[in-house]
C-alpha beads as a LAMMPS data file, in Angstrom:
LAMMPS data file: protein, C-alpha beads

338 atoms
337 bonds

1 atom types
1 bond types

-500.0 500.0 xlo xhi
-500.0 500.0 ylo yhi
-500.0 500.0 zlo zhi

Masses

1 110.0

Atoms # bond

1 1 1 255.401 123.188 199.872
2 1 1 254.456 123.984 203.771
3 1 1 254.158 127.255 204.338
4 1 1 253.090 128.774 207.906
5 1 1 251.292 131.945 207.603
6 1 1 251.128 133.969 210.765
7 1 1 247.724 135.369 211.109
8 1 1 247.667 138.790 210.390
9 1 1 244.670 141.503 210.197
10 1 1 246.461 144.438 208.762
11 1 1 247.657 145.172 204.814
12 1 1 250.243 142.980 203.603
13 1 1 253.392 144.659 201.768
14 1 1 255.149 143.221 198.496
15 1 1 258.158 144.472 196.382
16 1 1 256.432 145.419 193.067
17 1 1 259.678 146.440 191.304
18 1 1 263.222 146.652 191.303
19 1 1 266.038 149.073 189.457
20 1 1 269.909 149.084 189.384
21 1 1 272.210 150.841 188.632
22 1 1 276.311 150.196 188.770
23 1 1 278.505 153.241 187.789
24 1 1 280.779 152.229 183.991
25 1 1 284.125 152.492 185.026
26 1 1 285.705 148.963 185.891
27 1 1 288.332 148.204 188.121
28 1 1 289.529 144.398 187.460
29 1 1 292.014 142.045 189.571
30 1 1 294.548 143.396 186.653
31 1 1 294.052 146.748 187.127
32 1 1 294.273 145.988 191.513
33 1 1 297.874 144.240 190.363
34 1 1 299.148 147.556 189.433
35 1 1 298.164 149.268 192.917
36 1 1 299.163 146.886 195.757
37 1 1 300.458 143.251 196.272
38 1 1 298.137 141.301 194.838
39 1 1 297.479 138.763 192.180
40 1 1 293.237 137.760 190.202
41 1 1 294.530 134.072 192.182
42 1 1 294.502 135.397 194.967
43 1 1 291.636 137.810 195.142
44 1 1 289.705 135.276 193.447
45 1 1 290.064 131.979 195.682
46 1 1 289.542 134.138 199.179
47 1 1 286.856 136.752 197.524
48 1 1 285.168 135.249 194.251
49 1 1 285.736 138.966 193.255
50 1 1 286.902 139.508 189.424
51 1 1 285.931 142.767 188.593
52 1 1 284.430 146.327 191.001
53 1 1 282.372 148.824 189.656
54 1 1 283.837 152.156 190.969
55 1 1 282.764 156.381 190.135
56 1 1 284.107 158.854 188.947
57 1 1 285.332 162.191 190.455
58 1 1 282.545 164.068 191.619
59 1 1 279.565 160.918 191.490
60 1 1 278.010 160.703 194.816
61 1 1 275.471 158.082 196.195
62 1 1 272.701 160.384 195.806
63 1 1 273.135 160.132 191.964
64 1 1 273.551 156.588 192.221
65 1 1 270.335 155.848 194.226
66 1 1 268.790 158.105 192.071
67 1 1 269.675 155.974 188.822
68 1 1 268.477 152.627 190.071
69 1 1 265.437 154.755 191.722
70 1 1 264.148 155.882 188.128
71 1 1 264.706 152.623 186.458
72 1 1 263.030 150.813 189.363
73 1 1 259.771 153.384 188.269
74 1 1 260.055 153.122 185.099
75 1 1 260.096 149.195 185.594
76 1 1 256.566 149.626 188.083
77 1 1 255.368 152.506 184.320
78 1 1 254.597 155.148 187.402
79 1 1 256.039 158.780 187.744
80 1 1 258.514 159.808 190.919
81 1 1 255.688 162.133 192.011
82 1 1 253.572 158.828 193.538
83 1 1 256.104 157.830 195.516
84 1 1 255.180 158.973 199.033
85 1 1 258.094 157.695 200.981
86 1 1 262.244 157.456 200.595
87 1 1 264.415 155.491 202.359
88 1 1 268.324 155.394 202.030
89 1 1 270.703 152.701 203.398
90 1 1 274.408 153.904 203.089
91 1 1 277.411 153.879 204.993
92 1 1 278.021 156.807 202.360
93 1 1 275.776 159.484 202.609
94 1 1 276.828 162.288 200.422
95 1 1 277.325 164.740 203.533
96 1 1 276.792 164.003 207.219
97 1 1 273.975 166.344 206.250
98 1 1 270.887 166.631 205.097
99 1 1 270.487 162.919 205.012
100 1 1 270.690 161.520 201.402
101 1 1 267.452 160.708 201.172
102 1 1 266.462 164.362 200.615
103 1 1 268.739 164.820 198.100
104 1 1 267.363 162.066 196.205
105 1 1 264.032 163.221 197.098
106 1 1 264.791 166.590 195.731
107 1 1 266.415 165.406 192.262
108 1 1 263.683 162.130 192.023
109 1 1 261.522 165.296 192.045
110 1 1 258.822 164.251 194.916
111 1 1 257.932 167.318 196.616
112 1 1 255.404 165.420 198.519
113 1 1 257.559 162.692 199.960
114 1 1 259.157 162.510 203.071
115 1 1 262.462 159.904 204.109
116 1 1 265.400 159.343 205.724
117 1 1 268.441 157.075 205.903
118 1 1 269.234 154.037 207.403
119 1 1 272.419 152.783 208.517
120 1 1 273.118 148.906 208.758
121 1 1 275.980 148.330 206.447
122 1 1 275.785 144.944 204.340
123 1 1 272.244 144.901 206.551
124 1 1 271.133 148.401 205.593
125 1 1 268.898 147.095 201.938
126 1 1 267.397 144.553 204.186
127 1 1 266.540 146.877 207.308
128 1 1 265.378 149.236 205.000
129 1 1 262.994 146.805 203.279
130 1 1 261.385 146.155 206.429
131 1 1 260.721 149.567 207.561
132 1 1 259.268 150.205 204.357
133 1 1 257.564 147.270 204.692
134 1 1 255.344 148.243 207.893
135 1 1 254.838 152.209 206.839
136 1 1 252.744 150.040 204.202
137 1 1 251.390 147.493 206.455
138 1 1 250.250 150.078 208.745
139 1 1 247.946 151.007 206.091
140 1 1 249.597 155.204 206.044
141 1 1 251.228 154.829 202.489
142 1 1 251.038 152.786 199.433
143 1 1 253.977 153.388 197.681
144 1 1 257.565 153.299 199.507
145 1 1 261.001 153.479 197.607
146 1 1 263.783 151.517 199.427
147 1 1 267.190 152.145 198.547
148 1 1 270.084 150.384 198.822
149 1 1 273.204 152.316 197.634
150 1 1 277.208 153.227 198.887
151 1 1 280.182 154.386 196.723
152 1 1 282.620 152.746 199.480
153 1 1 285.973 153.572 197.181
154 1 1 284.915 156.951 198.617
155 1 1 286.300 155.576 201.970
156 1 1 288.856 152.803 200.917
157 1 1 291.995 152.600 200.997
158 1 1 293.927 151.395 197.770
159 1 1 297.006 151.115 199.477
160 1 1 295.293 148.591 202.123
161 1 1 294.914 144.568 200.139
162 1 1 292.584 143.938 203.053
163 1 1 290.157 146.162 201.313
164 1 1 290.389 147.834 198.047
165 1 1 290.207 143.880 196.745
166 1 1 286.342 143.879 198.275
167 1 1 284.758 146.517 197.811
168 1 1 282.550 148.152 194.623
169 1 1 280.002 151.044 193.793
170 1 1 276.317 150.730 192.725
171 1 1 272.829 151.291 193.721
172 1 1 269.776 149.277 193.563
173 1 1 265.856 150.059 194.384
174 1 1 262.808 148.867 194.785
175 1 1 259.246 149.601 195.263
176 1 1 257.168 148.708 198.238
177 1 1 253.785 148.192 197.623
178 1 1 249.842 146.563 199.326
179 1 1 249.521 142.863 198.008
180 1 1 246.452 142.530 195.896
181 1 1 244.138 139.333 196.665
182 1 1 245.268 136.449 197.041
183 1 1 249.212 137.712 197.406
184 1 1 251.539 137.118 200.046
185 1 1 254.647 139.269 199.816
186 1 1 256.838 140.024 202.756
187 1 1 256.193 136.362 205.099
188 1 1 258.733 137.375 208.364
189 1 1 261.810 139.069 209.144
190 1 1 265.213 137.873 211.979
191 1 1 267.219 140.849 212.797
192 1 1 270.042 141.067 215.319
193 1 1 273.295 143.142 216.305
194 1 1 275.986 142.229 217.789
195 1 1 277.799 145.826 219.175
196 1 1 280.945 144.057 220.258
197 1 1 281.818 143.258 216.279
198 1 1 282.051 147.219 216.153
199 1 1 285.955 146.912 216.682
200 1 1 286.087 144.484 213.638
201 1 1 285.077 146.506 211.186
202 1 1 284.711 150.318 211.162
203 1 1 285.401 153.862 209.710
204 1 1 286.616 155.132 213.055
205 1 1 287.443 158.804 211.817
206 1 1 284.762 161.750 211.140
207 1 1 282.014 160.940 213.616
208 1 1 281.586 162.784 217.216
209 1 1 284.399 161.268 218.454
210 1 1 287.057 161.078 215.867
211 1 1 286.141 164.488 214.066
212 1 1 288.190 165.091 211.147
213 1 1 291.476 167.402 212.263
214 1 1 294.972 166.547 210.834
215 1 1 295.707 163.883 212.777
216 1 1 292.650 161.963 211.590
217 1 1 293.537 162.286 207.904
218 1 1 297.003 161.285 208.450
219 1 1 296.352 158.561 210.486
220 1 1 293.955 157.249 207.897
221 1 1 290.955 157.042 210.513
222 1 1 288.476 157.538 207.620
223 1 1 288.733 154.791 205.730
224 1 1 287.314 151.434 206.296
225 1 1 289.608 149.042 208.807
226 1 1 288.341 145.244 208.772
227 1 1 289.808 142.404 210.916
228 1 1 289.567 140.329 207.899
229 1 1 289.253 136.910 210.322
230 1 1 286.842 138.465 212.937
231 1 1 284.341 139.212 210.125
232 1 1 284.671 136.212 208.170
233 1 1 284.189 133.639 211.084
234 1 1 281.390 136.016 212.040
235 1 1 279.538 136.675 209.239
236 1 1 280.030 132.548 207.944
237 1 1 278.244 131.615 211.296
238 1 1 275.403 133.997 211.435
239 1 1 274.316 133.466 207.850
240 1 1 273.798 130.431 208.108
241 1 1 271.769 130.879 212.170
242 1 1 269.774 133.823 210.826
243 1 1 268.363 132.180 207.354
244 1 1 267.835 128.801 209.673
245 1 1 265.953 129.935 212.350
246 1 1 263.649 132.568 209.538
247 1 1 263.183 129.386 207.557
248 1 1 261.838 127.109 210.979
249 1 1 259.984 129.693 212.116
250 1 1 257.910 130.100 209.216
251 1 1 257.680 125.415 208.033
252 1 1 260.182 125.773 204.909
253 1 1 262.687 123.956 204.356
254 1 1 265.806 125.232 202.068
255 1 1 265.335 123.201 198.858
256 1 1 261.823 124.552 199.103
257 1 1 263.051 127.910 198.204
258 1 1 263.245 129.029 194.985
259 1 1 265.949 131.349 195.254
260 1 1 268.023 132.770 197.610
261 1 1 269.882 136.296 197.745
262 1 1 272.315 136.553 199.749
263 1 1 274.687 139.538 200.743
264 1 1 277.757 139.444 198.446
265 1 1 280.684 139.825 200.625
266 1 1 282.846 136.455 199.836
267 1 1 281.577 133.940 197.751
268 1 1 282.805 131.412 200.803
269 1 1 280.082 132.816 202.801
270 1 1 277.539 132.207 200.256
271 1 1 278.483 128.700 199.408
272 1 1 278.617 127.502 202.676
273 1 1 275.741 128.984 204.633
274 1 1 274.085 127.681 200.833
275 1 1 275.358 124.515 201.440
276 1 1 274.155 124.116 205.721
277 1 1 270.663 125.087 204.480
278 1 1 270.656 122.005 201.615
279 1 1 270.113 124.617 199.211
280 1 1 270.872 123.715 195.161
281 1 1 273.634 125.865 194.000
282 1 1 271.538 126.540 191.383
283 1 1 268.759 128.170 193.537
284 1 1 271.680 130.725 195.082
285 1 1 272.173 133.718 193.183
286 1 1 275.656 135.198 193.161
287 1 1 277.490 137.711 191.310
288 1 1 280.005 138.786 193.586
289 1 1 282.393 138.338 190.852
290 1 1 280.748 141.015 188.669
291 1 1 280.044 144.056 191.711
292 1 1 282.483 143.368 194.579
293 1 1 280.976 144.168 197.585
294 1 1 278.320 147.307 197.557
295 1 1 277.250 147.125 201.317
296 1 1 273.697 148.050 200.701
297 1 1 273.489 148.029 197.609
298 1 1 274.294 143.977 196.683
299 1 1 271.021 142.404 197.743
300 1 1 269.273 144.537 195.049
301 1 1 271.996 143.819 192.386
302 1 1 271.637 140.488 193.261
303 1 1 267.755 140.703 192.746
304 1 1 268.302 142.084 189.196
305 1 1 270.554 139.466 188.293
306 1 1 268.309 137.066 189.161
307 1 1 265.063 138.806 187.196
308 1 1 267.877 139.089 184.248
309 1 1 268.957 134.671 184.144
310 1 1 265.135 134.382 184.626
311 1 1 265.444 132.692 188.205
312 1 1 263.030 134.383 189.592
313 1 1 259.831 133.378 188.948
314 1 1 256.117 135.195 189.830
315 1 1 255.295 132.697 193.311
316 1 1 258.893 131.604 194.091
317 1 1 260.057 131.684 198.172
318 1 1 262.905 133.978 198.652
319 1 1 264.998 134.039 201.104
320 1 1 267.681 137.189 201.821
321 1 1 270.450 136.969 204.141
322 1 1 273.268 139.334 205.085
323 1 1 275.927 140.359 207.903
324 1 1 277.782 143.776 208.101
325 1 1 279.589 145.909 210.229
326 1 1 277.708 146.736 213.824
327 1 1 277.811 143.710 213.181
328 1 1 274.573 143.601 211.758
329 1 1 272.450 140.428 210.842
330 1 1 269.129 140.372 208.866
331 1 1 267.170 137.363 206.997
332 1 1 264.136 137.861 205.633
333 1 1 261.776 135.118 204.313
334 1 1 259.144 136.969 201.304
335 1 1 256.836 135.655 198.340
336 1 1 257.860 137.329 194.644
337 1 1 255.143 138.635 193.487
338 1 1 255.778 140.096 189.965

Bonds

1 1 1 2
2 1 2 3
3 1 3 4
4 1 4 5
5 1 5 6
6 1 6 7
7 1 7 8
8 1 8 9
9 1 9 10
10 1 10 11
11 1 11 12
12 1 12 13
13 1 13 14
14 1 14 15
15 1 15 16
16 1 16 17
17 1 17 18
18 1 18 19
19 1 19 20
20 1 20 21
21 1 21 22
22 1 22 23
23 1 23 24
24 1 24 25
25 1 25 26
26 1 26 27
27 1 27 28
28 1 28 29
29 1 29 30
30 1 30 31
31 1 31 32
32 1 32 33
33 1 33 34
34 1 34 35
35 1 35 36
36 1 36 37
37 1 37 38
38 1 38 39
39 1 39 40
40 1 40 41
41 1 41 42
42 1 42 43
43 1 43 44
44 1 44 45
45 1 45 46
46 1 46 47
47 1 47 48
48 1 48 49
49 1 49 50
50 1 50 51
51 1 51 52
52 1 52 53
53 1 53 54
54 1 54 55
55 1 55 56
56 1 56 57
57 1 57 58
58 1 58 59
59 1 59 60
60 1 60 61
61 1 61 62
62 1 62 63
63 1 63 64
64 1 64 65
65 1 65 66
66 1 66 67
67 1 67 68
68 1 68 69
69 1 69 70
70 1 70 71
71 1 71 72
72 1 72 73
73 1 73 74
74 1 74 75
75 1 75 76
76 1 76 77
77 1 77 78
78 1 78 79
79 1 79 80
80 1 80 81
81 1 81 82
82 1 82 83
83 1 83 84
84 1 84 85
85 1 85 86
86 1 86 87
87 1 87 88
88 1 88 89
89 1 89 90
90 1 90 91
91 1 91 92
92 1 92 93
93 1 93 94
94 1 94 95
95 1 95 96
96 1 96 97
97 1 97 98
98 1 98 99
99 1 99 100
100 1 100 101
101 1 101 102
102 1 102 103
103 1 103 104
104 1 104 105
105 1 105 106
106 1 106 107
107 1 107 108
108 1 108 109
109 1 109 110
110 1 110 111
111 1 111 112
112 1 112 113
113 1 113 114
114 1 114 115
115 1 115 116
116 1 116 117
117 1 117 118
118 1 118 119
119 1 119 120
120 1 120 121
121 1 121 122
122 1 122 123
123 1 123 124
124 1 124 125
125 1 125 126
126 1 126 127
127 1 127 128
128 1 128 129
129 1 129 130
130 1 130 131
131 1 131 132
132 1 132 133
133 1 133 134
134 1 134 135
135 1 135 136
136 1 136 137
137 1 137 138
138 1 138 139
139 1 139 140
140 1 140 141
141 1 141 142
142 1 142 143
143 1 143 144
144 1 144 145
145 1 145 146
146 1 146 147
147 1 147 148
148 1 148 149
149 1 149 150
150 1 150 151
151 1 151 152
152 1 152 153
153 1 153 154
154 1 154 155
155 1 155 156
156 1 156 157
157 1 157 158
158 1 158 159
159 1 159 160
160 1 160 161
161 1 161 162
162 1 162 163
163 1 163 164
164 1 164 165
165 1 165 166
166 1 166 167
167 1 167 168
168 1 168 169
169 1 169 170
170 1 170 171
171 1 171 172
172 1 172 173
173 1 173 174
174 1 174 175
175 1 175 176
176 1 176 177
177 1 177 178
178 1 178 179
179 1 179 180
180 1 180 181
181 1 181 182
182 1 182 183
183 1 183 184
184 1 184 185
185 1 185 186
186 1 186 187
187 1 187 188
188 1 188 189
189 1 189 190
190 1 190 191
191 1 191 192
192 1 192 193
193 1 193 194
194 1 194 195
195 1 195 196
196 1 196 197
197 1 197 198
198 1 198 199
199 1 199 200
200 1 200 201
201 1 201 202
202 1 202 203
203 1 203 204
204 1 204 205
205 1 205 206
206 1 206 207
207 1 207 208
208 1 208 209
209 1 209 210
210 1 210 211
211 1 211 212
212 1 212 213
213 1 213 214
214 1 214 215
215 1 215 216
216 1 216 217
217 1 217 218
218 1 218 219
219 1 219 220
220 1 220 221
221 1 221 222
222 1 222 223
223 1 223 224
224 1 224 225
225 1 225 226
226 1 226 227
227 1 227 228
228 1 228 229
229 1 229 230
230 1 230 231
231 1 231 232
232 1 232 233
233 1 233 234
234 1 234 235
235 1 235 236
236 1 236 237
237 1 237 238
238 1 238 239
239 1 239 240
240 1 240 241
241 1 241 242
242 1 242 243
243 1 243 244
244 1 244 245
245 1 245 246
246 1 246 247
247 1 247 248
248 1 248 249
249 1 249 250
250 1 250 251
251 1 251 252
252 1 252 253
253 1 253 254
254 1 254 255
255 1 255 256
256 1 256 257
257 1 257 258
258 1 258 259
259 1 259 260
260 1 260 261
261 1 261 262
262 1 262 263
263 1 263 264
264 1 264 265
265 1 265 266
266 1 266 267
267 1 267 268
268 1 268 269
269 1 269 270
270 1 270 271
271 1 271 272
272 1 272 273
273 1 273 274
274 1 274 275
275 1 275 276
276 1 276 277
277 1 277 278
278 1 278 279
279 1 279 280
280 1 280 281
281 1 281 282
282 1 282 283
283 1 283 284
284 1 284 285
285 1 285 286
286 1 286 287
287 1 287 288
288 1 288 289
289 1 289 290
290 1 290 291
291 1 291 292
292 1 292 293
293 1 293 294
294 1 294 295
295 1 295 296
296 1 296 297
297 1 297 298
298 1 298 299
299 1 299 300
300 1 300 301
301 1 301 302
302 1 302 303
303 1 303 304
304 1 304 305
305 1 305 306
306 1 306 307
307 1 307 308
308 1 308 309
309 1 309 310
310 1 310 311
311 1 311 312
312 1 312 313
313 1 313 314
314 1 314 315
315 1 315 316
316 1 316 317
317 1 317 318
318 1 318 319
319 1 319 320
320 1 320 321
321 1 321 322
322 1 322 323
323 1 323 324
324 1 324 325
325 1 325 326
326 1 326 327
327 1 327 328
328 1 328 329
329 1 329 330
330 1 330 331
331 1 331 332
332 1 332 333
333 1 333 334
334 1 334 335
335 1 335 336
336 1 336 337
337 1 337 338
């Protein structure tokens, strides 16, 4: 296996633990058949989704984030008080302010930690991962908690077949720490945005451009609006391009990867990317059938699936890739270190 590492003098960062959480309530394709004009075959053929998890009324993004964070810290065997920074990737914050990270910090009981939210839609987790990694690599912090969490059901119109079949609720957290001697951890990343795609996937109401009024509510401007074809075409092209860029830059072939963990937006997009990379399908993690698209939660949830299935081994090269609203694009190459 060939892997060309750029010279570094600073500390390297690694993922040392993973924890996830999804609410227990299920919304199956059969349930959706009773709500909108759709059917199980149509949904599965176009997306690969069979069911998704939804919160009960009163359960917020911070609640999912805290549950995932607690599992992450329990897996690592450390108290929450050791966490120094909390970064929450989300497009469904509990409220406009304070940041969800503030609410998570309070609920976890970490008086010394600081943190913030990061908004990059479905690329939120890999973007937050890199920000957290740089804080570790700077030498300033040794334990950074990165959380991807979204309650997408709070911004979905369940009379809109184009969006309501896709999204679910969930959260995942990872702990970032300095690498030990001989470990590699996070290797490299490639991020880009294309703001011209903002018109194709957005929530137009609730911000400073269209603050909440009776009119914005009546026009359903506080729900996700999506041009499915435009998003699909961009995602198919860009997830593969970003993945190819990061692999080529580091001298890695697709078949040398131990695991490909993509954002879970659409099964066809995932398989198309894997084929272009020359990756065996058994090394591609797909759990969209059980969780749907949980936006910032999908990649850590897929990490947990890979761990549970015994498909992630210490020393494996792992590729993460995502495309999200914005448009945002991200790819990360890392060595699995636990």
